[in-house]
N, C-alpha and C positions, 0 to 999 in steps of 0.2 A: 067464848071470851077467855076462859081459863086456858084453852089450848093456845090462843093467840099470845097470852101473857107468857106462857111456858116457852113458846118459840122465841119470844123477844129476850127472855132471861137467858135461854140457851145460847142465843146469838151473842149477847153481851159477854157471857162467860167465855165463849170461844174467842172473841176479839181480845179480851183481857189476857187470856192464856197465851195466845199467839204473840201478842205484843210483848208480854213479859219475857217469853222465851227468846223472842227476836232481840230484845234489848240486852238480855243476858249474854247471848253469843257474840253480839257486837262488842260488848264490854270486854269479852275475852280475846278480842282482836280478830275475830272472824268477820268476813264480808261475804256478800252474795257471791256464789261461786258456781260456775257451770259444771254440772256433773259429768265427769269423764267416763261415761258409760258406753255400753255397746252401741247404742243408737247414735251417739255423737261420733264415735269412731267410724261407724258404717257410712256416715255422710261423707267423710273424707276418703274412705276406701272407694266409694262410688265414683269419685273424681278420676280414678284411674281408667275408667271406661273411655276408650278412644283418646287417651292422654297423649299429647305431642311429646316427642323426645326432648324438647328444650326445657321441660319441667324437671324439677328435682324432687325426689321422694325420700323421706327420712324414715328409717326403721331402727329398732333397737329397744333399749330398756329405759328406765326413768331418767338416766343421765342424758340421754338424747332429748328427752322432753324438757328437762330443766335447763340444760346447758346450751342448746341451740335455740336462740330467740329469733322468731320468724321475722320481726320487723327489721332487725339488724342484718339478717341474711338478705332480705329484699333490698335494703338500702345499698348493700355492697354489690349485689349481683344483678339487680333489676328484675328479679323474679321471686315470688314468694313460694317457698317449698311446701309440699304436702306432708303433714306430720302424721305418721302411722305408728310411732313408737308406743310401747305400753309399759306401765310400771311393773316391776317384779317379774319380768318375762324374758324368755329367750326370743330373739328375733327370727329364729328359723321357721316357725309355722307361718308367719306373715310373709317372709321371703318366698317360701314354697308356694303360697297362695298367689303371689304376684307372678311368679314364674309359670305356674300351671294354669292360671285362670284369667290372665290378662295378656294383651299384646304389647304392653309397655316396654319400650326399649330405650329409655332415657338414662339419666344419672340416678343411681340408687346409693344413698349414703347409709352405711350400716354401722350403727354404734355398737362397739364391742365392750360390754361389761363382762370381764372374764368369768366371774362366778356364775353368771346366767347364760352367757353364750355357750360355754362349754359344759353346762350343767347336765343336760339329758335330752334324749329323744323319746323317752317313755311317755305315751299319750296321756296317762293319768297323773303324771307329776305336775305340780302347780306351775312351774315356769313354762311348761308346754301347754297344759290344758287351758290356762287363762287366755293367752292370745288366740289359741285355736277356737275357743268358745266365741270370740269376736268374729273370727272368720266365718264360723258356722252361722252365727246370727245374721251376718250380712247376706249370706246366701239365701237364708230362709225367711227374712223379715217380711212382714205383711204390710199392706198399705195402712191398716189400722195402727200398727206399731209406729210407722213413720209419722202418721198424723198425730198420735199421742205425744211423740217426742217434740214435734213442733209446738204443740199446745203447752208443754211443760217448760219450754225455754223462758218465757216471760216471768214465770214464777221463780225459776232458778236464779234469774238475773236480778231479782228483787228481794229475796228473803235469805238471810244468812242461816236461818235455822234449818233450811233444806240441805245445807252443805257443810254442816259442822258436826264433829263427833269423832269417833274412833274408826279405824279401818277394820272392816269385817274380813272374813276369810276369802271373800270374793273380790276384795279390793274396793268395795264401795265406801264412800265417805258421805254419810247422810244421817238423817234422824233415825231411819230404820236400823242403820248400823249401830247407832248409840244404844237403842233399845235392846239389840242383840247381845250387848255386853253385860246385861243384867242377868245374873245366874242365881236362881233360887233353888237351894237344896242340891246344887250340883257339886260333884266332887272335883276339887282342884287338881289338875294333872301335875305330875312332877315336872320341874323346870318349865313353868308356864311362860307363855309369850308375854313380854312386858307390854304395857299400854302403848298403842301406836297411834299417835295423833297426826292428823293431816298437817303438812307443812308446805304444801304447794297449792297454787290456785290456777285453774284454767281461766284465762282472761279474755279469750276470743272464741268464736264458734269454730274456728279452724284449729283449735287445740293448742294454742300457745300457752305454755305453763310457766309460772314464775314462783320462786320461793317466797313464802310468807316472810315479811320483815321480822316477825317475832323470832324466827329461827336464828337470825343474825344477832339480835339485840338481847334475847333472853337466854342466858347460859343454861339455866335449869331445863328449859324447854328443849334446847339443842341436845342436852345430855340425855333426855328421854328418848330421842331418836337414835343417839349413839348406842344406847342400851339395847335397842332393837337390833341394830347391826351386829352387836356383840353376840346376842342370842342366836341370830340366824347363822353367823359364822361358826359358832360352836356346834350347832346342830345340823349343819349342811353336810350332805353326803359327798363323797369324793367326786371330782369332775369326771365326766365321761368324754374324754377328748377324742378317742378314736371314732365313736359313733357320731358325735356332733360335727367333727371335721369332715367325715365322709359325706354326711347329709348335706352340709353347706356347700362343699366343693362340687357335688353333682349338680345342684341347682345353679351354682355360680357359672359353671361351664355352659349350661343351657342358656342362661341369661346373656352371657357374653357372646355366645354364638349367634344370637339374633340381633346383635348390635348394641346391647345394653352396656352401661359403664358402672362398675362397682367401685366405691371408695370406702375404705375402712377408716374409722376414727376411734380413738381411745380418749375419752373425756377424763378430766382430772378426778383423782381421789386423794385423800390425805389421811394423816393420823392413823388410828387403829385399823381402819378399813384398808388403807394402802399397805400397812404392815402385814395384814392377813393375806392380801393378794400376793405380795412378794413371797410369802412363805408357801402358800398353797398352789398358786398359779404363776410362777415366775415368768417374767416377760420373755426371756429367751426360749423357754419351752412351749409357751402358748401363743403369745402375740407374734413373735418373730417367725414361728413355724407357720402360723396361719397366713401371714403376709407372704412368706416364701412360696407356699403351696397355691395360694389363690392367684398370685402374680398380678396384683392390682395396686393402684396408688393407695398409700396408707399414711395416717397422721396420728402419732402417739404424742400425748401432751408432754411427756418427759424429754422429747427430742427438740423442744423449742424453749428458748430462754424465757419468753414472755408467758409461758404456761407452767413450766416445771415447778415453780414455787407457789402456785395458787393453793390457797387453803379453803377447804370446804367447811362451812359452819358446823355441819353434822357429819363430816368425814367423807361424804359420798356425792354431794351435789353442790353446784355453785350458787352463790347469792345472785340476785338480779343484776347487781352492778358488774360482778365478775363474769356472769353468763353473757351479758351484752359485749363485754370486752373480748371474751373467748370467741364468740360467734363472729364478731367483726374481724378480729385478727386471723382466725382460721379461714374465713372467706377470702381475705386478702392474700394469704399464703397460697391457697388453691388457685386463685386467679393468676398469681405470679407464676405458678408452676404450669399454667395452662391446663390444669385438671378440670376446671369448670370454665364456662364462658360468661363474660360480662354482657348481659342482655339489656343494659340500660339504654334508653332511647335518648339521643342527644338532640 
């Protein structure tokens, strides 16, 4: 009888604790959010198996995730793209995987965030290791891992506490990451990383991501994200243009040779981030040279009146409203240029 009472008490305490934590995170503006983990990415990567050339695949960094809205792209083109971009990452490992491990020969849109695209080819560097770990996971994932992922989705879509907190070094945004930020007796390193709070939410299982409205309306919150960009900009090593260009161009030639089409896009940035990019990675030396050597269609936001004055709430990504506009207008420009095909059924 005592055991039964203990179990009931433990259950009630668990319910109270979970409910309290859930209400707290919702009061902070968080909502249930699908975890953009390796398993979710792998589901989209698997779609490239025997993928027809009429499909469009997106690769790049977080700007490609935030700024290309899948609904708007589908509305304009008649076909929903496959989103394989990753936060804080070079697109080169994913591109290499597509070139070497698939037969896909359709349209590949490559988002170019200069500081990440030209960052490195060193395997242990974070911009490379992070996307490569997803490629490796996809190759090695077990049926048990696939099953566990499917079981986790209903919980992720129901509880904000499973997707609220700070970002850990592996890019995870969840309760475990929050616990990892607790340091007991640890020595604080010089020039520590500022707190990095999640400001985007995956809204669909095919990885459509939207900026949290709080980033737009809460200046203090937006400033906390800007502080992270300042820190990363000050501590970033110099770009490795020669190695990254050579690596990309080799894969680009192979992809084009089998009939694939590459489109380069440069999404908006503003404020301090844009100033830093202008100083460290000037357009004429990096973007213009990349376009010239790759010899593919390219779209830089500063070349279009409707994009050049867009302001990013935290300097590096577009709000939901502007991302929808950017996606819609960019698709229309590409359609007018005959860079992509309108697949709408009449």
